[in-house]
Phi, psi and omega in degrees: 000132178254121181232124180252134178241130184247128178256132177254147173249134175252151180239144176245124188263135168068031184281134179296318181220144182282126184234137176290133174251140179292153182287139180298149180297147181283127179295139179297162177299134179255133180272144183251153178278137172237155180230119176298126179263318180200145177208136178175199187238010176229119181220143176274358173287127183288136170071178180275132182197160172238158178202160174228132176244117185255358181226153176302323179297312181300317181289323177295315177301316175299313181292324178298313178296314179303312184270010181301327179287341184275128176236120350291157175294141179295160175290146178290130176293140182278142179221134174279099182281351173292334181239343188233173172211175180237140182233147181204162178222137177232125188284347188085178186293141178232145186288345181202176177291165176105351176271143179203160174224148176214131167281118190267321180201164177228136178228153175256122171239108190055241184262008186240153176254138174240122178259122180259127177241148176251127173251134181234154179226159185288155178294149182305319184268008181273143178274132184228153173293137183264096182209136178292134182234168181210079187294146184209157171209131184236134178229162171250138183217167176307135177309135178213126180268353184277192177287155181230126181248135173249138181232113178261127184250000000 
């Protein structure tokens, strides 16, 4: 997991005496709005992975790979990349139906975004279709240039 921390420095001009200033209070974690672009159990993206697409080109490439098993491929969801970006999670291959993943919330903690996802699996005693699945969830969220962390619960 890569976490980047950015520190800012403030300058005071023409102060008659140097005074130590108390550090500003840490703002509480702020939850951000997210919009589901696509969610399901069949993806052409290989393996378990998370991704962030900050440009239309990156999003088109990911969508092309994701939708490759579908004929005809579904239309790419529109995103205004001047204000938003796309984040997603793919659980990787699963042996049956009943598995799912959902990005439940996004919060800003300092200069970093944390995306919380919930992974579910079928109950052990439940009958499920024996078919390979690849659960995924893609969301649009406010643009952020800092670090992004995914937490699956």
